[in-house]
gemmi code that builds the backbone of each chain (N, CA, C; Angstrom):
import gemmi

chains = {
    "A": [
        ("MET", (136.825, 61.709, 33.108), (138.064, 62.024, 34.064), (137.367, 62.470, 35.349)),
        ("GLU", (137.679, 61.736, 36.193), (136.922, 62.006, 37.666), (137.474, 63.203, 38.273)),
        ("ARG", (138.691, 63.319, 38.425), (139.408, 64.539, 39.127), (140.680, 64.918, 38.474)),
        ("ALA", (141.039, 65.823, 38.609), (142.551, 66.355, 38.122), (142.923, 67.307, 39.259)),
        ("SER", (144.122, 66.977, 39.748), (144.563, 67.977, 40.862), (145.994, 68.082, 40.723)),
        ("GLU", (146.445, 69.245, 41.013), (148.044, 69.427, 40.897), (148.564, 68.773, 42.045)),
        ("SER", (149.169, 67.559, 41.875), (149.945, 66.833, 42.819), (151.123, 67.286, 43.332)),
        ("SER", (151.360, 67.341, 44.691), (152.702, 67.760, 45.064), (153.779, 66.750, 44.952)),
        ("GLU", (153.387, 65.548, 44.900), (154.475, 64.480, 44.639), (154.087, 63.283, 43.813)),
        ("PRO", (153.996, 63.772, 42.426), (153.700, 62.592, 41.516), (154.719, 61.603, 41.400)),
        ("VAL", (154.339, 60.485, 41.129), (155.320, 59.410, 40.897), (156.084, 59.633, 39.555)),
        ("LEU", (157.567, 59.862, 39.951), (158.260, 60.233, 38.710), (159.315, 59.153, 38.385)),
        ("ASP", (159.112, 57.986, 38.667), (160.201, 56.899, 38.503), (160.462, 56.710, 37.014)),
        ("ALA", (159.491, 56.726, 36.208), (159.617, 56.494, 34.701), (159.020, 57.583, 33.918)),
        ("LYS", (160.010, 58.395, 33.606), (159.419, 59.572, 32.705), (159.636, 59.262, 31.189)),
        ("SER", (158.651, 59.421, 30.398), (158.473, 59.113, 28.907), (158.558, 60.529, 28.221)),
        ("GLN", (158.748, 60.455, 27.118), (158.637, 61.396, 25.991), (157.426, 61.393, 25.089)),
        ("LEU", (156.695, 62.412, 25.111), (155.612, 62.316, 24.384), (155.965, 62.692, 22.730)),
        ("ILE", (155.840, 61.778, 22.082), (156.336, 61.871, 20.499), (155.275, 62.344, 19.679)),
        ("ASP", (154.091, 61.940, 19.815), (152.903, 62.315, 18.808), (151.641, 62.392, 19.647)),
        ("PHE", (150.675, 63.056, 19.269), (149.275, 63.110, 19.747), (148.418, 63.187, 18.614)),
        ("GLN", (147.627, 62.229, 18.472), (146.759, 61.967, 17.432), (145.258, 62.014, 17.812)),
        ("TRP", (144.320, 62.591, 17.273), (143.162, 62.749, 17.844), (142.024, 62.483, 16.749)),
        ("LYS", (140.900, 62.193, 17.243), (139.650, 61.934, 16.381), (138.303, 62.397, 17.129)),
        ("LEU", (137.553, 62.950, 16.347), (136.282, 63.315, 16.924), (135.224, 62.514, 16.193)),
        ("GLY", (134.687, 61.560, 16.994), (133.661, 60.732, 16.372), (132.266, 60.854, 16.903)),
        ("MET", (131.227, 60.251, 16.159), (129.918, 60.212, 16.509), (129.591, 58.675, 16.516)),
        ("ALA", (129.065, 58.266, 17.693), (128.545, 56.957, 17.594), (126.921, 56.912, 17.305)),
        ("VAL", (126.631, 56.023, 16.246), (125.258, 56.182, 15.814), (124.401, 55.004, 16.120)),
        ("SER", (125.081, 53.927, 16.605), (124.147, 52.813, 16.910), (125.120, 51.812, 17.644)),
        ("SER", (124.611, 51.101, 18.570), (125.285, 50.191, 19.186), (124.591, 48.733, 19.389)),
        ("ASP", (125.033, 47.739, 19.921), (124.235, 46.467, 20.073), (123.159, 46.724, 21.100)),
        ("SER", (123.430, 47.536, 22.082), (122.424, 47.853, 23.031), (121.590, 49.066, 22.902)),
        ("CYS", (121.974, 49.965, 22.021), (121.223, 51.091, 21.747), (121.011, 51.285, 20.213)),
        ("ARG", (119.899, 51.149, 19.708), (119.814, 51.290, 18.243), (119.879, 52.697, 17.580)),
        ("SER", (119.546, 53.704, 18.363), (119.704, 54.948, 17.889), (120.327, 55.966, 18.573)),
        ("LEU", (121.631, 56.246, 18.349), (122.468, 57.055, 19.080), (122.919, 58.292, 18.340)),
        ("LYS", (123.218, 59.437, 18.979), (123.907, 60.493, 18.347), (124.869, 60.932, 19.395)),
        ("TYR", (125.883, 60.295, 19.599), (126.821, 60.315, 20.713), (128.113, 60.650, 20.253)),
        ("PRO", (128.548, 62.108, 20.533), (129.863, 62.212, 20.148), (130.809, 61.932, 21.128)),
        ("TYR", (132.028, 61.734, 20.645), (133.152, 61.379, 21.517), (134.519, 61.828, 21.033)),
        ("VAL", (135.406, 61.920, 21.784), (136.894, 62.237, 21.381), (137.722, 61.080, 21.812)),
        ("ALA", (138.501, 60.604, 20.675), (139.309, 59.672, 20.885), (140.718, 60.326, 20.785)),
        ("VAL", (141.594, 59.918, 21.523), (143.088, 60.313, 21.576), (144.101, 59.319, 21.576)),
        ("MET", (145.046, 59.457, 20.756), (146.208, 58.350, 20.699), (147.485, 59.199, 21.175)),
        ("LEU", (148.224, 58.857, 22.159), (149.334, 59.370, 22.625), (150.410, 58.300, 22.354)),
        ("LYS", (151.399, 58.932, 21.460), (152.559, 58.181, 21.289), (153.813, 58.487, 22.160)),
        ("VAL", (154.082, 57.517, 23.021), (154.879, 57.856, 24.147), (156.116, 57.046, 24.051)),
        ("ALA", (157.411, 57.575, 24.119), (158.616, 56.725, 24.011), (159.218, 56.772, 25.539)),
        ("ASP", (159.384, 55.584, 25.968), (160.064, 55.415, 27.404), (161.575, 55.752, 27.216)),
        ("GLN", (162.083, 55.592, 28.399), (163.585, 55.727, 28.647), (164.490, 54.983, 27.744)),
        ("SER", (163.869, 53.787, 27.461), (164.880, 52.802, 26.586), (164.560, 53.034, 25.144)),
        ("GLY", (163.591, 54.031, 24.901), (163.400, 54.183, 23.436), (162.102, 53.659, 22.949)),
        ("GLN", (161.577, 52.578, 23.721), (160.471, 51.898, 23.081), (159.452, 52.667, 23.119)),
        ("ILE", (158.476, 52.487, 21.929), (157.366, 53.540, 21.829), (155.977, 52.816, 22.071)),
        ("LYS", (155.293, 53.242, 22.983), (154.189, 52.787, 23.178), (152.805, 53.736, 22.746)),
        ("ASN", (151.858, 52.923, 22.432), (150.667, 53.786, 21.923), (149.608, 53.753, 23.084)),
        ("LYS", (149.217, 54.981, 23.663), (148.201, 54.999, 24.656), (146.832, 55.446, 24.056)),
        ("PHE", (145.761, 54.781, 24.133), (144.634, 55.137, 23.449), (143.623, 55.408, 24.628)),
        ("ILE", (142.931, 56.608, 24.408), (141.959, 56.994, 25.385), (140.596, 57.421, 24.725)),
        ("GLU", (139.415, 57.104, 25.240), (138.217, 57.642, 24.712), (137.559, 58.544, 25.729)),
        ("MET", (137.094, 59.694, 25.260), (136.539, 60.601, 26.289), (135.101, 60.961, 25.789)),
        ("THR", (134.080, 61.246, 26.863), (132.968, 61.934, 26.428), (133.237, 63.400, 26.322)),
        ("ILE", (132.334, 64.179, 25.756), (132.363, 65.620, 25.497), (132.829, 66.312, 26.858)),
        ("PRO", (132.156, 66.218, 28.142), (132.439, 66.911, 29.288), (133.979, 66.416, 29.630)),
        ("GLN", (134.278, 65.226, 29.403), (135.644, 64.818, 29.911), (136.781, 65.387, 29.058)),
        ("PHE", (136.178, 65.626, 27.674), (137.349, 66.342, 26.858), (137.316, 67.682, 27.215)),
        ("GLN", (136.397, 68.440, 27.724), (136.512, 69.875, 27.873), (137.039, 69.959, 29.288)),
        ("ASN", (137.104, 68.867, 30.239), (137.885, 68.995, 31.358), (139.272, 68.775, 31.205)),
        ("PHE", (139.533, 68.055, 30.268), (141.014, 67.493, 29.726), (141.632, 68.901, 29.299)),
        ("TYR", (140.664, 69.422, 28.238), (141.213, 70.744, 27.712), (141.524, 71.818, 28.623)),
        ("ARG", (140.754, 72.018, 29.516), (140.778, 72.964, 30.690), (142.143, 72.747, 31.542)),
        ("GLN", (142.404, 71.415, 31.789), (143.561, 71.179, 32.532), (144.797, 71.631, 31.820)),
        ("PHE", (144.868, 71.350, 30.420), (146.158, 71.665, 29.658), (146.168, 73.316, 29.650)),
        ("LYS", (145.110, 73.917, 29.616), (145.055, 75.345, 29.402), (145.708, 75.921, 30.769)),
        ("GLU", (145.396, 75.283, 31.837), (145.673, 75.696, 33.221), (147.322, 75.525, 33.279)),
        ("ILE", (147.773, 74.342, 32.842), (149.194, 74.130, 32.734), (149.893, 75.178, 32.103)),
        ("ALA", (149.466, 75.487, 30.799), (150.176, 76.393, 29.781), (150.158, 77.855, 30.740)),
        ("ALA", (148.988, 78.081, 31.294), (148.935, 79.343, 31.987), (150.103, 79.627, 32.914)),
        ("VAL", (150.162, 78.394, 33.791), (151.238, 78.377, 34.894), (152.635, 78.395, 34.189)),
        ("MET", (152.788, 77.668, 33.018), (154.195, 77.709, 32.392), (154.555, 78.962, 31.981)),
        ("GLU", (153.502, 79.744, 31.624), (153.790, 81.253, 30.950), (154.073, 82.126, 32.138)),
        ("THR", (153.586, 81.894, 33.324), (154.094, 82.722, 34.423), (155.416, 82.609, 35.115)),
        ("VAL", (155.951, 81.400, 34.908), (157.226, 81.236, 35.568), (158.306, 81.515, 34.779)),
    ],
    "B": [
        ("MET", (124.832, 65.170, 44.658), (123.398, 65.026, 44.398), (122.640, 63.814, 44.965)),
        ("ALA", (122.252, 63.919, 46.299), (121.823, 63.146, 47.016), (120.451, 62.465, 46.235)),
        ("ALA", (119.878, 63.268, 45.649), (118.457, 62.883, 44.927), (118.699, 61.862, 43.896)),
        ("LEU", (119.818, 61.584, 43.440), (120.098, 60.631, 42.282), (121.143, 59.483, 42.798)),
        ("ALA", (120.588, 58.284, 42.986), (121.523, 57.235, 43.669), (122.118, 56.398, 42.286)),
        ("ALA", (122.992, 55.557, 42.765), (123.534, 54.546, 41.900), (122.478, 53.890, 41.102)),
        ("GLU", (121.487, 53.279, 41.791), (120.636, 52.484, 41.146), (119.627, 53.233, 40.280)),
        ("HIS", (119.458, 54.450, 40.261), (118.707, 55.293, 39.409), (119.422, 55.311, 38.231)),
        ("PHE", (120.866, 55.514, 38.114), (121.450, 55.384, 36.956), (121.405, 54.161, 36.315)),
        ("ALA", (121.392, 53.001, 37.028), (121.261, 51.722, 36.590), (120.008, 51.591, 35.880)),
        ("ALA", (118.830, 51.948, 36.523), (117.546, 51.842, 35.886), (117.676, 52.566, 34.595)),
        ("LEU", (118.244, 53.875, 34.501), (118.198, 54.659, 33.222), (118.827, 53.925, 32.123)),
        ("GLN", (119.343, 52.954, 32.272), (119.962, 51.880, 31.155), (118.954, 51.412, 30.328)),
        ("SER", (117.936, 51.241, 30.909), (116.671, 50.634, 30.016), (116.453, 51.675, 28.874)),
        ("LEU", (116.870, 52.894, 28.921), (116.495, 53.816, 27.906), (117.369, 53.561, 26.612)),
        ("LEU", (118.402, 52.809, 26.793), (119.290, 52.304, 25.708), (118.478, 51.483, 24.706)),
        ("LYS", (117.399, 51.042, 25.255), (116.604, 50.153, 24.243), (115.517, 50.848, 23.361)),
        ("ALA", (115.585, 52.241, 23.670), (114.514, 52.807, 22.827), (114.954, 52.783, 21.327)),
        ("SER", (113.993, 52.918, 20.542), (114.117, 52.725, 19.101), (114.664, 54.248, 18.432)),
        ("SER", (114.213, 55.190, 19.218), (114.708, 56.640, 18.696), (114.727, 57.706, 19.779)),
        ("LYS", (115.214, 58.671, 19.372), (115.542, 59.751, 20.607), (113.987, 60.224, 20.965)),
        ("ASP", (113.107, 60.273, 20.049), (111.775, 60.704, 20.255), (111.137, 59.870, 21.451)),
        ("VAL", (111.365, 58.637, 21.505), (110.723, 57.886, 22.469), (111.370, 58.239, 23.893)),
        ("VAL", (112.607, 58.481, 23.877), (113.391, 58.927, 25.061), (112.780, 60.356, 25.360)),
        ("ARG", (112.609, 61.256, 24.616), (112.086, 62.607, 24.862), (110.727, 62.463, 25.447)),
        ("GLN", (109.893, 61.679, 24.945), (108.464, 61.318, 25.276), (108.462, 60.910, 26.671)),
        ("LEU", (109.268, 59.804, 27.025), (109.192, 59.256, 28.134), (109.535, 60.288, 29.306)),
        ("CYS", (110.494, 61.237, 28.956), (111.084, 62.263, 29.989), (109.931, 63.014, 30.157)),
        ("GLN", (109.240, 63.464, 29.125), (108.181, 64.461, 29.411), (106.942, 63.882, 30.185)),
        ("GLU", (106.662, 62.623, 29.815), (105.534, 61.802, 30.456), (105.907, 61.661, 31.940)),
        ("SER", (107.209, 61.350, 32.297), (107.499, 60.948, 33.629), (107.779, 62.110, 34.593)),
        ("PHE", (107.706, 63.320, 33.990), (107.855, 64.467, 34.842), (106.905, 64.722, 35.866)),
        ("SER", (105.616, 64.554, 35.298), (104.399, 64.771, 36.081), (104.281, 64.152, 37.488)),
        ("ARG", (103.579, 64.708, 38.394), (103.312, 64.043, 39.614), (102.610, 62.745, 39.635)),
        ("SER", (101.468, 62.834, 38.571), (100.885, 61.582, 38.576), (101.495, 60.464, 37.653)),
        ("ALA", (102.580, 60.755, 37.152), (103.579, 59.737, 36.372), (103.814, 58.561, 36.988)),
        ("LEU", (104.099, 58.599, 38.348), (104.459, 57.442, 39.107), (103.366, 56.396, 39.445)),
        ("GLY", (102.237, 56.905, 39.401), (101.040, 55.996, 39.736), (100.415, 55.546, 38.445)),
        ("SER", (100.767, 56.041, 37.394), (100.014, 55.720, 35.947), (100.218, 54.377, 35.561)),
        ("GLU", (99.264, 53.615, 35.424), (99.299, 52.181, 34.814), (99.597, 52.231, 33.428)),
        ("SER", (98.803, 53.265, 32.684), (98.933, 53.398, 31.229), (100.466, 53.593, 30.815)),
        ("LEU", (101.038, 54.574, 31.678), (102.522, 54.907, 31.258), (103.459, 53.824, 31.516)),
        ("LEU", (103.020, 52.955, 32.511), (103.983, 51.840, 32.772), (103.849, 50.728, 31.482)),
        ("ASP", (102.487, 50.747, 31.157), (102.314, 49.723, 30.028), (103.100, 50.236, 28.809)),
        ("ILE", (102.871, 51.448, 28.466), (103.597, 52.040, 27.351), (105.102, 52.063, 27.315)),
        ("THR", (105.731, 52.175, 28.597), (107.115, 52.022, 28.843), (107.488, 50.477, 28.571)),
        ("CYS", (106.754, 49.625, 29.005), (107.135, 48.178, 29.072), (107.085, 47.918, 27.533)),
        ("SER", (106.124, 48.246, 26.803), (106.114, 47.760, 25.364), (106.957, 48.589, 24.531)),
        ("SER", (107.265, 49.878, 24.603), (108.159, 50.552, 23.746), (109.632, 50.308, 23.894)),
        ("LEU", (110.039, 49.875, 25.252), (111.205, 49.357, 25.487), (111.635, 47.975, 25.744)),
        ("SER", (110.297, 47.264, 25.694), (110.430, 45.860, 25.747), (111.198, 45.437, 27.113)),
        ("VAL", (110.666, 45.917, 28.222), (111.266, 45.708, 29.648), (110.099, 45.050, 30.380)),
        ("THR", (110.730, 44.601, 31.532), (109.541, 43.916, 32.594), (108.959, 45.053, 33.263)),
        ("GLN", (107.793, 44.894, 33.935), (107.208, 45.850, 34.781), (108.005, 46.515, 35.701)),
        ("GLU", (108.877, 45.526, 36.284), (109.723, 46.232, 37.393), (110.653, 47.046, 36.962)),
        ("GLU", (111.387, 46.708, 35.621), (112.384, 47.629, 35.047), (111.829, 48.902, 34.695)),
        ("ALA", (110.498, 48.804, 34.162), (109.866, 50.026, 33.725), (109.552, 50.931, 34.930)),
        ("GLU", (109.077, 50.334, 35.947), (108.810, 51.155, 37.070), (110.018, 51.769, 37.691)),
        ("GLN", (111.164, 51.201, 37.754), (112.331, 51.660, 38.222), (112.946, 52.822, 37.305)),
        ("LEU", (112.763, 52.549, 36.097), (113.088, 53.695, 34.985), (112.205, 54.862, 35.229)),
        ("LEU", (110.805, 54.713, 35.300), (110.107, 55.776, 35.396), (110.338, 56.700, 36.817)),
        ("GLN", (110.705, 55.817, 37.918), (111.044, 56.520, 38.938), (112.214, 57.495, 38.997)),
        ("ALA", (113.397, 56.758, 38.147), (114.645, 57.545, 38.121), (114.508, 58.649, 37.200)),
        ("LEU", (113.607, 58.501, 36.049), (113.204, 59.558, 35.144), (112.548, 60.733, 35.822)),
        ("HIS", (111.636, 60.364, 36.781), (110.898, 61.315, 37.383), (111.737, 62.088, 38.200)),
        ("ARG", (112.600, 61.515, 39.016), (113.583, 62.200, 39.919), (114.454, 63.118, 38.946)),
        ("LEU", (115.019, 62.527, 38.091), (115.999, 63.199, 37.090), (115.466, 64.515, 36.491)),
        ("THR", (114.220, 64.402, 35.787), (113.734, 65.540, 35.124), (113.269, 66.635, 36.128)),
        ("ARG", (112.801, 66.186, 37.332), (112.486, 67.083, 38.327), (113.676, 67.936, 38.856)),
        ("LEU", (114.701, 67.177, 39.065), (115.856, 67.587, 39.508), (116.591, 68.763, 38.538)),
        ("VAL", (116.539, 68.489, 37.477), (117.056, 69.328, 36.257), (116.222, 70.644, 36.378)),
        ("THR", (114.871, 70.484, 36.432), (113.917, 71.606, 36.260), (114.089, 72.352, 37.557)),
        ("PHE", (113.692, 71.659, 38.673), (113.369, 72.560, 39.942), (114.592, 73.049, 40.692)),
        ("ARG", (115.587, 72.249, 40.589), (116.940, 72.582, 41.284), (117.529, 73.690, 40.513)),
        ("ASP", (117.127, 73.925, 39.181), (117.639, 74.953, 38.330), (119.088, 74.523, 38.427)),
        ("LEU", (119.650, 73.301, 37.960), (120.967, 73.135, 38.115), (121.935, 73.975, 37.281)),
        ("SER", (123.082, 74.402, 37.727), (124.011, 75.074, 37.242), (124.574, 74.362, 36.202)),
        ("SER", (125.213, 75.026, 35.240), (125.830, 74.147, 34.021), (126.845, 73.129, 34.521)),
        ("ALA", (127.426, 73.424, 35.817), (128.491, 72.320, 35.958), (127.797, 71.239, 36.552)),
        ("GLU", (126.673, 71.364, 37.274), (125.737, 70.331, 37.752), (125.164, 69.406, 36.450)),
        ("ALA", (124.549, 70.264, 35.599), (124.169, 69.612, 34.556), (125.000, 68.919, 33.782)),
        ("ILE", (126.277, 69.225, 33.693), (127.377, 68.536, 32.965), (127.484, 67.253, 33.693)),
        ("LEU", (127.465, 67.401, 35.002), (127.718, 66.044, 35.895), (126.766, 65.219, 35.625)),
        ("VAL", (125.398, 65.680, 35.537), (124.190, 64.595, 35.279), (124.452, 64.070, 33.711)),
        ("VAL", (124.844, 64.892, 32.817), (125.003, 64.468, 31.350), (126.277, 63.523, 31.374)),
        ("CYS", (127.221, 63.928, 32.065), (128.490, 62.817, 32.290), (128.001, 61.492, 32.822)),
        ("ALA", (127.195, 61.490, 33.963), (126.797, 60.330, 34.584), (126.042, 59.583, 33.560)),
        ("LEU", (125.071, 60.244, 32.794), (124.216, 59.536, 32.035), (125.012, 58.888, 30.646)),
        ("SER", (126.142, 59.785, 30.194), (126.971, 59.276, 29.298), (127.615, 57.958, 29.665)),
        ("LYS", (128.147, 57.944, 31.060), (128.690, 56.723, 31.540), (127.826, 55.483, 31.523)),
        ("THR", (126.521, 55.988, 31.691), (125.364, 54.709, 31.550), (125.443, 54.262, 30.151)),
        ("LEU", (125.421, 55.221, 29.278), (125.257, 54.752, 27.833), (126.624, 54.182, 27.353)),
        ("LEU", (127.651, 54.391, 27.988), (128.994, 53.765, 27.479), (129.282, 52.435, 28.312)),
        ("SER", (128.642, 52.101, 29.248), (128.936, 51.044, 30.083), (128.921, 49.711, 29.249)),
        ("THR", (128.322, 49.693, 28.096), (128.227, 48.407, 27.434), (129.408, 48.109, 26.667)),
        ("VAL", (130.021, 49.112, 26.138), (131.278, 48.897, 25.405), (132.349, 49.779, 26.027)),
        ("SER", (133.348, 48.908, 26.789), (134.280, 49.849, 27.666), (135.588, 49.999, 26.998)),
        ("LEU", (136.014, 51.095, 26.375), (137.215, 51.502, 25.856), (137.980, 52.295, 27.068)),
        ("PRO", (139.427, 52.165, 26.684), (140.242, 52.920, 27.717), (139.625, 54.323, 28.191)),
        ("ARG", (139.636, 54.522, 29.294), (139.348, 55.934, 29.657), (140.462, 56.668, 30.741)),
        ("LEU", (140.454, 57.859, 30.667), (141.220, 58.484, 31.485), (140.718, 58.635, 32.837)),
        ("VAL", (141.228, 58.204, 33.830), (140.634, 58.293, 35.256), (141.234, 59.386, 36.097)),
        ("ASP", (142.494, 59.667, 35.770), (143.032, 60.660, 36.429), (144.099, 61.355, 35.749)),
        ("LEU", (144.281, 62.601, 36.018), (145.406, 63.517, 35.330), (145.924, 64.527, 36.447)),
        ("ASP", (147.190, 63.990, 36.867), (147.974, 64.758, 37.816), (149.180, 65.565, 37.061)),
        ("TRP", (149.612, 66.819, 37.483), (150.539, 67.384, 36.858), (151.389, 68.324, 37.843)),
        ("ARG", (152.441, 68.604, 37.392), (153.380, 69.569, 38.140), (154.284, 70.263, 37.178)),
        ("VAL", (154.381, 71.728, 37.475), (155.311, 72.486, 36.585), (156.670, 72.799, 37.554)),
        ("ASP", (157.757, 72.266, 37.009), (158.926, 72.587, 37.417), (159.861, 73.654, 36.768)),
        ("ILE", (160.758, 74.277, 37.230), (161.737, 75.247, 36.580), (162.949, 74.429, 36.528)),
        ("LYS", (163.713, 74.204, 35.371), (164.951, 73.806, 35.201), (165.904, 74.938, 35.524)),
        ("THR", (166.695, 75.052, 36.493), (167.396, 76.176, 36.882), (168.994, 76.013, 36.333)),
        ("SER", (169.362, 74.754, 36.250), (170.675, 74.535, 35.688), (171.039, 73.174, 35.301)),
        ("SER", (172.098, 72.905, 34.612), (172.349, 71.444, 34.300), (173.905, 71.486, 34.084)),
        ("ASP", (174.467, 70.211, 33.742), (175.856, 70.064, 33.667), (176.372, 71.000, 32.542)),
        ("SER", (175.664, 71.172, 31.538), (175.962, 72.038, 30.392), (175.549, 73.440, 30.490)),
        ("ILE", (174.612, 73.746, 31.244), (174.105, 75.249, 31.329), (174.035, 75.720, 32.779)),
        ("SER", (174.536, 76.672, 33.196), (174.738, 76.928, 34.606), (173.663, 77.680, 35.194)),
        ("ARG", (173.084, 78.486, 34.376), (171.882, 79.296, 34.621), (170.916, 79.232, 33.682)),
        ("MET", (169.636, 79.037, 34.004), (168.507, 79.108, 33.088), (167.142, 78.917, 33.988)),
        ("ALA", (166.098, 79.287, 33.240), (164.811, 79.212, 33.739), (163.894, 78.796, 32.813)),
        ("VAL", (164.050, 77.173, 32.708), (163.012, 76.666, 31.716), (162.041, 75.847, 32.426)),
        ("PRO", (160.723, 76.228, 32.143), (159.714, 75.589, 32.670), (159.375, 74.286, 32.025)),
        ("THR", (158.962, 73.299, 32.843), (158.824, 72.076, 32.268), (157.582, 71.263, 32.998)),
        ("CYS", (156.862, 70.701, 32.149), (155.484, 69.903, 32.949), (155.802, 68.485, 33.114)),
        ("LEU", (155.545, 68.077, 34.190), (155.610, 66.448, 34.459), (154.051, 66.179, 34.628)),
        ("LEU", (153.574, 65.366, 33.599), (152.287, 64.984, 33.657), (151.946, 63.364, 33.749)),
        ("GLN", (151.319, 63.092, 34.788), (150.852, 61.705, 34.805), (149.441, 61.386, 34.644)),
        ("MET", (149.251, 60.483, 33.617), (147.932, 60.257, 33.240), (147.432, 58.684, 33.726)),
        ("LYS", (146.469, 58.282, 34.350), (146.208, 57.095, 34.818), (144.977, 56.698, 33.849)),
        ("ILE", (145.158, 55.767, 33.067), (144.265, 55.181, 32.067), (143.670, 53.812, 32.510)),
        ("GLN", (142.392, 53.847, 32.576), (141.628, 52.475, 32.817), (141.110, 51.609, 31.682)),
        ("GLU", (141.708, 50.458, 31.452), (141.416, 49.667, 30.299), (140.247, 48.738, 30.661)),
        ("ASP", (139.303, 48.163, 29.871), (138.457, 47.302, 30.184), (138.944, 46.008, 31.091)),
        ("PRO", (138.506, 45.920, 32.132), (139.151, 45.008, 33.113), (138.964, 43.583, 32.699)),
        ("SER", (137.904, 43.164, 31.776), (137.583, 41.794, 31.397), (138.783, 41.512, 30.295)),
        ("LEU", (139.363, 42.489, 29.746), (140.297, 42.149, 28.789), (141.675, 42.208, 29.357)),
        ("CYS", (141.924, 42.384, 30.511), (143.180, 42.521, 31.189), (143.673, 41.213, 31.809)),
        ("GLY", (142.744, 40.268, 32.209), (143.095, 39.012, 32.949), (143.621, 39.328, 34.140)),
        ("ASP", (144.711, 38.788, 34.390), (145.408, 39.079, 35.979), (146.164, 40.344, 36.081)),
        ("LYS", (146.348, 41.120, 34.770), (147.122, 42.288, 34.952), (146.200, 43.574, 35.356)),
        ("PRO", (146.720, 44.336, 36.129), (145.898, 45.550, 36.697), (145.294, 46.236, 35.338)),
        ("SER", (143.972, 46.841, 35.726), (143.345, 47.523, 34.520), (143.739, 48.955, 34.409)),
        ("VAL", (144.293, 49.533, 35.539), (144.674, 50.822, 35.591), (146.410, 51.079, 35.240)),
        ("SER", (146.604, 51.617, 34.172), (148.038, 51.785, 33.962), (148.373, 53.448, 33.964)),
        ("ALA", (149.582, 53.567, 34.451), (150.099, 55.039, 34.643), (151.143, 55.411, 33.698)),
        ("VAL", (151.024, 56.487, 33.086), (151.902, 56.890, 32.074), (152.459, 58.372, 32.485)),
        ("THR", (153.598, 58.722, 32.796), (154.193, 59.887, 33.156), (155.098, 60.555, 31.860)),
        ("VAL", (154.723, 61.638, 31.507), (155.490, 62.381, 30.442), (155.981, 63.615, 30.907)),
        ("GLU", (157.269, 64.097, 30.312), (157.624, 65.507, 30.639), (157.330, 66.196, 29.354)),
        ("LEU", (156.701, 67.288, 29.669), (156.446, 68.207, 28.300), (157.046, 69.576, 28.363)),
        ("SER", (157.568, 69.861, 27.321), (158.078, 71.216, 27.126), (157.126, 72.286, 26.774)),
        ("LYS", (157.412, 73.489, 26.943), (156.473, 74.479, 26.459), (156.098, 74.374, 25.139)),
        ("GLU", (157.042, 74.051, 24.256), (156.548, 73.666, 22.861), (155.504, 72.652, 22.695)),
        ("THR", (156.045, 71.577, 23.359), (155.077, 70.230, 23.204), (153.690, 70.699, 23.521)),
        ("LEU", (153.682, 71.331, 24.811), (152.334, 71.620, 25.426), (151.497, 72.607, 24.417)),
        ("ASP", (152.146, 73.749, 23.891), (151.674, 74.445, 23.017), (151.009, 73.703, 21.788)),
        ("THR", (151.933, 72.812, 21.290), (151.276, 71.961, 20.111), (150.183, 71.113, 20.507)),
        ("MET", (150.148, 70.606, 21.727), (148.790, 69.871, 22.190), (147.740, 70.807, 22.394)),
        ("LEU", (147.893, 72.091, 22.922), (146.864, 72.880, 23.050), (146.222, 73.362, 21.752)),
        ("ASP", (147.140, 73.477, 20.784), (146.683, 73.731, 19.390), (145.583, 72.567, 18.817)),
        ("GLY", (146.338, 71.438, 19.077), (145.267, 70.383, 18.613), (143.914, 70.192, 19.347)),
        ("LEU", (143.974, 70.165, 20.770), (142.949, 70.232, 21.562), (141.884, 71.632, 21.096)),
        ("GLY", (142.462, 72.606, 20.805), (141.711, 73.818, 20.384), (140.868, 73.469, 19.023)),
        ("ARG", (141.634, 72.724, 18.223), (140.921, 72.474, 16.977), (139.892, 71.464, 17.122)),
        ("ILE", (139.906, 70.612, 18.349), (138.821, 69.700, 18.504), (137.663, 70.522, 18.931)),
        ("ARG", (138.130, 71.361, 19.839), (137.025, 72.268, 20.459), (136.115, 72.926, 19.326)),
        ("ASP", (136.898, 73.394, 18.282), (136.310, 74.297, 17.141), (135.537, 73.086, 16.377)),
        ("GLN", (136.140, 71.933, 16.161), (135.238, 71.098, 15.445), (133.916, 70.707, 16.169)),
        ("LEU", (133.955, 70.585, 17.496), (132.920, 70.277, 18.384), (131.738, 71.433, 18.239)),
        ("SER", (132.258, 72.715, 18.215), (131.358, 73.788, 18.066), (130.701, 73.850, 16.584)),
        ("ALA", (131.354, 73.253, 15.622), (130.863, 73.230, 14.165), (129.861, 72.079, 14.205)),
        ("VAL", (130.083, 71.057, 14.892), (129.171, 70.026, 14.736), (127.875, 70.286, 15.579)),
        ("ALA", (128.006, 70.925, 16.569), (127.037, 71.376, 17.550), (125.983, 72.376, 16.888)),
        ("SER", (126.516, 73.173, 16.059), (125.679, 74.245, 15.546), (125.052, 73.664, 14.346)),
        ("LYS", (125.368, 72.483, 13.773), (124.542, 71.981, 12.740), (123.290, 71.515, 13.073)),
    ],
}
model = gemmi.Model(1)
for chain_id, residues in chains.items():
    chain = gemmi.Chain(chain_id)
    for i, (resn, *xyz) in enumerate(residues, 1):
        res = gemmi.Residue()
        res.name, res.seqid = resn, gemmi.SeqId(i, " ")
        for name, pos in zip(("N", "CA", "C"), xyz):
            atom = gemmi.Atom()
            atom.name, atom.element = name, gemmi.Element(name[0])
            atom.pos, atom.b_iso = gemmi.Position(*pos), 0.0
            res.add_atom(atom)
        chain.add_residue(res)
    model.add_chain(chain)
structure = gemmi.Structure()
structure.add_model(model)
structure.setup_entities()
């Protein structure tokens, strides 16, 4: 994740509902370009239902620093939600 | 970090050809010293252990020299160190490109009333995630898609719970 900001005007045209959130913590051990890896990653799948009810799966893979940033963002949101 | 440019990260890609982490570690150690950049023997060793050209080896050693010195002498704070690791991870990941989260924007609103409830103070989060897919798989369609979701406090707490568990798992793996 390059940056996360509290935007004052996010695009709100199509709001979906988060139905499910699945995750996996994996370790890449080898690839075609790198024989010996010990590379942890976090894979997240978001099940989202749009306004018509159609369900879409959004799959994201993150490095550990990206995941930590992701987690930090959510903690920040929760803290704000707590105070209002 | 002006000392590390895009081409340095590109050069670091050659490290992917190493047969083991020990090779990488050794290269980092060897490339650190002042004499590393002029060393013919180090160049030869790099060429043969990574199966790269002389030019690629030279570029790699230059990049590694800068990187190892940067990390050591600038006494990078953990945030900067994470940035370096992140950039290196990006280099490692560039071969297989899976969907990545490129932006996360959010806003917390308070619902104060509705047609059925005249007074309330319900916080709700509007979250927009921008996801980048592999452009080569998208054809003409744009590779970045945006999804906006509304999250209640309950949903958010459930998510945090899950994310916390990932964090715990990571600590467990890291301590092994």
